[in-house]
C-alpha positions, 0 to 999 in steps of 0.5 A: 765917376767914383761910384762906377765900377768897371765890369768884367768882360765875358770870356770867349768860348775858347777860354772856357774850355781847358783842353789838353794840348798834344804836340803835333805828330812828328814827321820822319825826315825824308831821305834825300836822294843821293845827288850825283856829285859834280865832276872833279876832273877837267875832262869830267866837267867838259864831258858833262857840259858837252853832254848837256849841250848835246841834249839841249841841242837835240831837243831843240832840233827835235822840236823844230823838226816837229814844227816843220812836219806840222807845217808840211802836214797842215799846208800844201808846202812840200817837205823840201821847202818847209824843212829848211825854212823852219830851221832857218826861222828857228836859227834866226830866233835863237840868234836874236835870243843870243844877242838880246840875252847877252846885251840884256833889256835893262841897264848892265850896271844893275846886274851883279857879276854872276848875273852878267856871267850867266847872261853871256854864257847863255847867249853863247849857248843860244848862239851855238844852237842858232848856228847848228839850226842854220847849218841843218837848214843849209844841209837840208836845202843842199842835199835834199 
Protein backbone atom coordinates (compact mmCIF):
# COMPACT_ATOMS: atom_id res chain seq x y z
CA UNK A 1 0.00 0.00 0.00
CA UNK A 2 2.98 2.24 0.46
CA UNK A 3 3.59 2.36 -3.25
CA UNK A 4 0.21 3.67 -4.24
CA UNK A 5 -0.22 7.38 -4.51
CA UNK A 6 -3.44 9.22 -4.17
CA UNK A 7 -4.66 10.75 -7.41
CA UNK A 8 -5.83 14.29 -7.67
CA UNK A 9 -9.42 14.83 -8.74
CA UNK A 10 -10.25 16.54 -11.99
CA UNK A 11 -11.54 20.08 -11.39
CA UNK A 12 -15.13 20.85 -12.28
CA UNK A 13 -15.93 23.21 -15.12
CA UNK A 14 -16.93 26.01 -12.76
CA UNK A 15 -13.63 25.71 -10.96
CA UNK A 16 -11.57 26.18 -14.09
CA UNK A 17 -12.95 29.63 -14.90
CA UNK A 18 -12.23 32.55 -12.71
CA UNK A 19 -14.92 35.07 -13.51
CA UNK A 20 -15.03 38.45 -11.90
CA UNK A 21 -17.77 38.66 -9.32
CA UNK A 22 -20.10 41.59 -9.70
CA UNK A 23 -22.60 42.41 -7.00
CA UNK A 24 -26.27 42.21 -7.91
CA UNK A 25 -27.94 45.50 -8.78
CA UNK A 26 -29.18 47.40 -5.79
CA UNK A 27 -32.94 47.81 -5.73
CA UNK A 28 -34.22 51.14 -4.66
CA UNK A 29 -36.33 50.85 -1.55
CA UNK A 30 -39.99 51.30 -2.32
CA UNK A 31 -41.83 54.03 -0.64
CA UNK A 32 -44.39 52.72 1.71
CA UNK A 33 -47.79 54.14 1.12
CA UNK A 34 -48.91 56.29 3.94
CA UNK A 35 -51.26 54.16 5.92
CA UNK A 36 -54.13 55.82 7.62
CA UNK A 37 -53.31 56.19 11.30
CA UNK A 38 -55.58 54.53 13.78
CA UNK A 39 -58.12 56.84 15.38
CA UNK A 40 -56.94 58.23 18.67
CA UNK A 41 -60.21 59.34 20.25
CA UNK A 42 -63.01 57.16 21.50
CA UNK A 43 -65.45 58.84 19.13
CA UNK A 44 -63.12 58.18 16.21
CA UNK A 45 -62.76 54.51 17.14
CA UNK A 46 -66.51 54.06 17.47
CA UNK A 47 -67.12 55.81 14.14
CA UNK A 48 -64.44 53.69 12.45
CA UNK A 49 -65.93 50.47 13.83
CA UNK A 50 -69.49 51.41 12.90
CA UNK A 51 -68.40 52.38 9.40
CA UNK A 52 -66.63 49.06 8.95
CA UNK A 53 -69.62 47.15 10.33
CA UNK A 54 -71.95 49.08 8.02
CA UNK A 55 -69.83 48.24 4.98
CA UNK A 56 -69.74 44.55 5.90
CA UNK A 57 -73.49 44.44 6.58
CA UNK A 58 -74.21 46.31 3.34
CA UNK A 59 -72.07 43.84 1.39
CA UNK A 60 -73.77 40.82 2.96
CA UNK A 61 -77.23 42.27 2.33
CA UNK A 62 -76.29 43.05 -1.27
CA UNK A 63 -74.97 39.53 -1.86
CA UNK A 64 -78.11 38.05 -0.31
CA UNK A 65 -80.26 40.25 -2.51
CA UNK A 66 -78.35 39.08 -5.59
CA UNK A 67 -78.90 35.45 -4.59
CA UNK A 68 -82.60 36.15 -4.06
CA UNK A 69 -82.89 37.80 -7.46
CA UNK A 70 -81.12 34.82 -9.02
CA UNK A 71 -83.63 32.48 -7.37
CA UNK A 72 -86.52 34.57 -8.73
CA UNK A 73 -84.99 34.67 -12.18
CA UNK A 74 -84.13 30.95 -12.41
CA UNK A 75 -87.26 29.53 -10.83
CA UNK A 76 -90.95 30.25 -11.07
CA UNK A 77 -91.10 31.66 -7.53
CA UNK A 78 -92.46 35.12 -7.01
CA UNK A 79 -90.30 37.86 -5.55
CA UNK A 80 -92.71 38.22 -2.60
CA UNK A 81 -91.93 34.63 -1.58
CA UNK A 82 -88.29 34.31 -2.58
CA UNK A 83 -86.88 37.53 -1.10
CA UNK A 84 -87.93 36.97 2.54
CA UNK A 85 -86.96 33.30 2.47
CA UNK A 86 -83.52 34.08 1.12
CA UNK A 87 -82.94 36.60 3.89
CA UNK A 88 -84.22 34.07 6.47
CA UNK A 89 -81.81 31.40 5.21
CA UNK A 90 -78.89 33.83 5.12
CA UNK A 91 -79.75 35.00 8.65
CA UNK A 92 -79.92 31.41 9.87
CA UNK A 93 -76.56 30.69 8.25
CA UNK A 94 -74.92 33.68 9.90
CA UNK A 95 -76.56 32.74 13.21
CA UNK A 96 -75.04 29.27 13.00
CA UNK A 97 -71.70 30.81 12.08
CA UNK A 98 -71.97 33.10 15.10
CA UNK A 99 -72.67 30.21 17.44
CA UNK A 100 -69.98 27.94 16.07
CA UNK A 101 -67.47 30.78 15.79
CA UNK A 102 -67.80 31.67 19.46
CA UNK A 103 -67.71 28.14 20.80
CA UNK A 104 -65.18 26.86 18.31
CA UNK A 105 -64.74 23.47 16.79
CA UNK A 106 -61.76 22.54 18.96
CA UNK A 107 -60.76 22.63 22.57
CA UNK A 108 -60.90 26.12 24.10
CA UNK A 109 -57.87 25.56 26.32
CA UNK A 110 -55.71 25.29 23.20
CA UNK A 111 -56.50 28.89 22.25
CA UNK A 112 -54.55 31.87 23.38
CA UNK A 113 -56.38 34.74 25.02
CA UNK A 114 -56.13 36.88 21.87
CA UNK A 115 -57.59 34.08 19.73
CA UNK A 116 -60.45 33.62 22.18
CA UNK A 117 -61.22 37.35 22.24
CA UNK A 118 -61.20 37.50 18.44
CA UNK A 119 -63.51 34.48 18.20
CA UNK A 120 -66.01 36.02 20.62
CA UNK A 121 -65.88 39.40 18.85
CA UNK A 122 -66.35 37.80 15.45
CA UNK A 123 -69.27 35.70 16.69
CA UNK A 124 -70.90 38.86 18.07
CA UNK A 125 -70.55 40.58 14.67
CA UNK A 126 -71.93 37.52 12.86
CA UNK A 127 -74.85 37.47 15.29
CA UNK A 128 -75.62 41.12 14.57
CA UNK A 129 -75.51 40.48 10.83
CA UNK A 130 -77.86 37.52 11.34
CA UNK A 131 -80.32 39.72 13.24
CA UNK A 132 -80.17 42.35 10.49
CA UNK A 133 -80.80 39.75 7.78
CA UNK A 134 -83.76 38.21 9.60
CA UNK A 135 -85.19 41.68 10.30
CA UNK A 136 -84.96 42.55 6.61
CA UNK A 137 -86.71 39.25 5.79
CA UNK A 138 -89.51 40.05 8.26
CA UNK A 139 -89.85 43.56 6.87
CA UNK A 140 -90.05 42.23 3.31
CA UNK A 141 -92.68 39.70 4.30
CA UNK A 142 -94.82 42.16 6.25
CA UNK A 143 -94.66 45.16 3.96
CA UNK A 144 -94.59 43.52 0.52
